[in-house]
N, C-alpha and C positions, 0 to 999 in steps of 0.2 A: 200678728205682730212679729217683727223681725227678731230672730234669736240674739242678734247683736245687742239689742236693747236690754235683754235680760242679763247679758254679760256686763254691760255698763252699769246696770243697777246693782249687780252683785259687787262690783268693784267699788262703787260709791258707798254701799252699805258697809263694806269692810274697812275702807279708809275715807271717812267723810272729810269734806273740805274744812280748812282751818276757819276759825272765827273771823279772822281778818278778811278772808275771801268772801264769806257770807255777808259781812258788813259792806264790802265793796259792791257786791251785786245789788244789795238793797239800796245803796246810795245811788247807783246808776238808775235803778227803777224809779226812785223818788225824784231824781233830776228830770227824767223823761216825763213823769206825771206833772211836775211843776211847769215844765215848758208847755205841755199840752193845755194845762189849765190857764196859763198866761195867754195863750193864743185864743182860747175860748172866751176869755173875758175882754181882752183888748183887740182881738182880731189880728190878721196878718198884715205886716207893714207893706204899704204900696211899693216902697223902694226895693223890696226883695222879691217882687213878682216879676217873672221873666216876661219880656215882650215877645209876641209872636209876629214876626215880620215875613211871613211866607208870601211868595208871589205865585199867582196862579199859572203863569206861563212857563215857569222854570222848573 
């Protein structure tokens, strides 16, 4: 493990993030999980799928 990670962990332990920052991170994680779940239930929309128009000779 890189020693820089130990220094970052020490700094984080000495001055933890504010409650607002923690709520922001959890909100972002919750949003990503909701989008993933929506895609699993309803699938990916056909309009957002890119078309592959490669030509063999070019």
